[in-house]
C-alpha positions as YAML, in Angstrom:
chain: A
units: angstrom
residues:
- id: 1
  name: MET
  ca: [-9.54, -42.17, 22.19]
- id: 2
  name: GLU
  ca: [-10.03, -42.47, 19.05]
- id: 3
  name: GLY
  ca: [-13.69, -40.63, 18.81]
- id: 4
  name: LEU
  ca: [-12.13, -37.92, 20.07]
- id: 5
  name: ILE
  ca: [-9.46, -37.01, 17.77]
- id: 6
  name: LEU
  ca: [-12.11, -36.24, 15.53]
- id: 7
  name: PRO
  ca: [-13.46, -33.07, 17.65]
- id: 8
  name: LEU
  ca: [-9.88, -32.53, 18.24]
- id: 9
  name: LEU
  ca: [-9.28, -31.86, 14.86]
- id: 10
  name: LEU
  ca: [-12.89, -29.67, 14.08]
- id: 11
  name: MET
  ca: [-11.22, -27.59, 16.81]
- id: 12
  name: LEU
  ca: [-8.07, -27.25, 15.22]
- id: 13
  name: VAL
  ca: [-9.32, -26.40, 11.64]
- id: 14
  name: VAL
  ca: [-11.92, -24.07, 13.68]
- id: 15
  name: ALA
  ca: [-9.78, -21.90, 16.22]
- id: 16
  name: LEU
  ca: [-6.33, -21.63, 13.36]
- id: 17
  name: PRO
  ca: [-8.69, -19.21, 11.38]
- id: 18
  name: LEU
  ca: [-9.78, -17.18, 14.45]
- id: 19
  name: VAL
  ca: [-6.07, -17.22, 16.10]
- id: 20
  name: LEU
  ca: [-4.38, -15.86, 13.14]
- id: 21
  name: SER
  ca: [-7.15, -13.22, 11.86]
- id: 22
  name: THR
  ca: [-6.73, -12.08, 15.49]
- id: 23
  name: ARG
  ca: [-2.70, -11.46, 15.23]
- id: 24
  name: LYS
  ca: [-3.26, -10.01, 11.63]
- id: 25
  name: GLN
  ca: [-5.62, -6.87, 13.40]
- id: 26
  name: LYS
  ca: [-3.03, -6.26, 16.08]
- id: 27
  name: LYS
  ca: [-0.16, -6.35, 14.08]
- id: 28
  name: LEU
  ca: [-1.98, -3.61, 11.99]
- id: 29
  name: ILE
  ca: [-3.09, -1.61, 14.94]
- id: 30
  name: ALA
  ca: [0.06, -1.42, 15.99]
- id: 31
  name: GLU
  ca: [1.23, -0.17, 12.73]
- id: 32
  name: GLN
  ca: [-1.68, 2.66, 12.78]
- id: 33
  name: GLN
  ca: [-0.49, 3.64, 16.44]
- id: 34
  name: GLU
  ca: [3.26, 3.53, 14.98]
- id: 35
  name: MET
  ca: [1.98, 5.30, 11.90]
- id: 36
  name: GLN
  ca: [0.31, 8.52, 14.54]
- id: 37
  name: ASN
  ca: [2.92, 8.40, 16.74]
- id: 38
  name: SER
  ca: [5.67, 9.10, 14.24]
- id: 39
  name: LEU
  ca: [3.62, 12.64, 12.67]
- id: 40
  name: THR
  ca: [5.04, 15.53, 12.20]
- id: 41
  name: GLU
  ca: [4.86, 19.42, 12.03]
- id: 42
  name: GLY
  ca: [3.44, 19.65, 7.71]
- id: 43
  name: ASP
  ca: [2.91, 16.44, 7.51]
- id: 44
  name: ARG
  ca: [-0.79, 16.02, 5.04]
- id: 45
  name: VAL
  ca: [-3.02, 14.21, 6.80]
- id: 46
  name: MET
  ca: [-6.73, 12.72, 6.85]
- id: 47
  name: THR
  ca: [-8.96, 12.38, 9.47]
- id: 48
  name: THR
  ca: [-11.71, 9.32, 10.19]
- id: 49
  name: SER
  ca: [-13.91, 11.95, 9.45]
- id: 50
  name: GLY
  ca: [-12.83, 12.45, 5.98]
- id: 51
  name: LEU
  ca: [-11.29, 15.85, 6.66]
- id: 52
  name: TYR
  ca: [-7.99, 16.20, 5.10]
- id: 53
  name: ALA
  ca: [-5.83, 18.88, 7.49]
- id: 54
  name: THR
  ca: [-1.76, 19.53, 7.42]
- id: 55
  name: VAL
  ca: [-0.31, 18.76, 10.36]
- id: 56
  name: ALA
  ca: [0.13, 23.06, 12.71]
- id: 57
  name: ASP
  ca: [1.31, 21.71, 15.78]
- id: 58
  name: ALA
  ca: [1.82, 17.30, 17.57]
- id: 59
  name: SER
  ca: [4.39, 17.74, 20.48]
- id: 60
  name: ASP
  ca: [1.02, 17.20, 22.79]
- id: 61
  name: ASP
  ca: [0.68, 12.80, 23.69]
- id: 62
  name: THR
  ca: [-2.31, 12.76, 23.36]
- id: 63
  name: THR
  ca: [-3.80, 15.03, 20.89]
- id: 64
  name: ILE
  ca: [-2.76, 16.56, 17.92]
- id: 65
  name: ASP
  ca: [-3.44, 20.33, 16.43]
- id: 66
  name: LEU
  ca: [-4.97, 20.11, 12.10]
- id: 67
  name: GLU
  ca: [-4.27, 22.79, 10.45]
- id: 68
  name: ILE
  ca: [-8.10, 22.36, 8.36]
- id: 69
  name: ALA
  ca: [-7.48, 25.83, 5.94]
- id: 70
  name: GLU
  ca: [-5.54, 29.13, 6.04]
- id: 71
  name: GLY
  ca: [-5.69, 29.79, 10.06]
- id: 72
  name: VAL
  ca: [-7.79, 27.81, 10.87]
- id: 73
  name: VAL
  ca: [-6.43, 25.07, 13.67]
- id: 74
  name: THR
  ca: [-8.42, 22.27, 15.06]
- id: 75
  name: THR
  ca: [-7.55, 20.00, 17.92]
- id: 76
  name: TRP
  ca: [-8.23, 16.29, 17.67]
- id: 77
  name: LEU
  ca: [-7.58, 12.95, 19.08]
- id: 78
  name: ARG
  ca: [-4.14, 11.38, 17.30]
- id: 79
  name: GLN
  ca: [-6.12, 8.41, 17.02]
- id: 80
  name: ALA
  ca: [-8.65, 10.00, 14.91]
- id: 81
  name: VAL
  ca: [-5.54, 10.78, 12.41]
- id: 82
  name: ARG
  ca: [-6.68, 7.91, 9.43]
- id: 83
  name: GLU
  ca: [-3.81, 7.51, 7.60]
- id: 84
  name: ARG
  ca: [-1.28, 10.45, 6.01]
- id: 85
  name: ILE
  ca: [-1.21, 11.68, 3.14]
- id: 86
  name: VAL
  ca: [1.50, 11.67, 0.38]
- id: 87
  name: PRO
  ca: [2.72, 14.77, -1.33]
- id: 88
  name: SER
  ca: [1.49, 14.00, -5.38]
- id: 89
  name: SER
  ca: [4.87, 14.57, -6.52]
- id: 90
  name: GLU
  ca: [6.69, 11.65, -4.26]
- id: 91
  name: VAL
  ca: [3.68, 9.52, -6.34]
- id: 92
  name: ASP
  ca: [5.07, 11.37, -9.64]
- id: 93
  name: ASP
  ca: [8.53, 10.53, -9.19]
- id: 94
  name: ALA
  ca: [7.46, 6.52, -8.69]
- id: 95
  name: GLU
  ca: [5.20, 6.45, -11.38]
- id: 96
  name: GLU
  ca: [7.85, 8.10, -14.09]
- id: 97
  name: THR
  ca: [10.47, 5.79, -12.60]
- id: 98
  name: THR
  ca: [8.32, 2.90, -13.36]
- id: 99
  name: THR
  ca: [6.85, 4.67, -16.57]
- id: 100
  name: ALA
  ca: [10.77, 4.02, -17.64]
- id: 101
  name: SER
  ca: [11.16, 0.94, -16.68]
- id: 102
  name: GLU
  ca: [8.25, -0.49, -18.18]
- id: 103
  name: ILE
  ca: [8.90, 1.03, -21.70]
- id: 104
  name: GLU
  ca: [12.89, -0.16, -21.77]
- id: 105
  name: ALA
  ca: [11.14, -3.88, -21.07]
- id: 106
  name: GLU
  ca: [8.72, -3.54, -23.83]
- id: 107
  name: ASP
  ca: [11.05, -2.09, -25.71]
- id: 108
  name: ALA
  ca: [13.92, -5.12, -25.26]
- id: 109
  name: LYS
  ca: [10.63, -7.29, -25.59]
- id: 110
  name: GLY
  ca: [9.53, -5.74, -28.77]
- id: 111
  name: GLU
  ca: [12.76, -6.37, -30.62]
- id: 112
  name: ALA
  ca: [13.29, -9.87, -29.57]
- id: 113
  name: ASP
  ca: [8.84, -10.00, -30.35]
- id: 114
  name: THR
  ca: [10.90, -8.17, -34.29]
- id: 115
  name: SER
  ca: [13.31, -10.65, -34.56]
- id: 116
  name: ASP
  ca: [11.00, -13.78, -34.56]
- id: 117
  name: GLU
  ca: [8.29, -12.65, -36.46]
- id: 118
  name: ASN
  ca: [11.24, -12.29, -39.16]
- id: 119
  name: ALA
  ca: [12.90, -15.49, -39.01]
- id: 120
  name: PRO
  ca: [10.22, -17.40, -39.89]
- id: 121
  name: VAL
  ca: [8.68, -15.01, -42.85]
- id: 122
  name: ALA
  ca: [12.44, -15.35, -44.07]
- id: 123
  name: SER
  ca: [12.11, -19.28, -44.31]
- id: 124
  name: ALA
  ca: [8.54, -19.69, -45.87]
- id: 125
  name: GLU
  ca: [10.01, -17.18, -48.69]
- id: 126
  name: GLN
  ca: [12.61, -19.50, -49.39]
- id: 127
  name: SER
  ca: [11.17, -22.12, -49.59]
- id: 128
  name: LYS
  ca: [8.58, -20.37, -52.50]
- id: 129
  name: LYS
  ca: [11.63, -20.19, -53.91]
...
């Protein structure tokens, strides 16, 4: 019985990462399918081949019509859509919000730093007198 503990422990150490990676992969696939099924007309997307397009019609369950240029509509499988592209205005708004909060944090930190820097200088000047 004691001779079986080490091989069982070794099998567990090898099998655990395999099980965890499989679960993670299934979760990513489910998220991808959810995104593909939630596409609506007007969404900007990128296909697995790197083509950027706008969704023209998403009424079919298996295919989706993409407008790749003005007036040029092609039909693709939904699985060919790799990601939804976020409009730059939404990204800019998020960056501006982050930048404003970062500036406020730096200003607060700068005020604290300057008060700390002045304190040793003042005490050093007093000791010279």
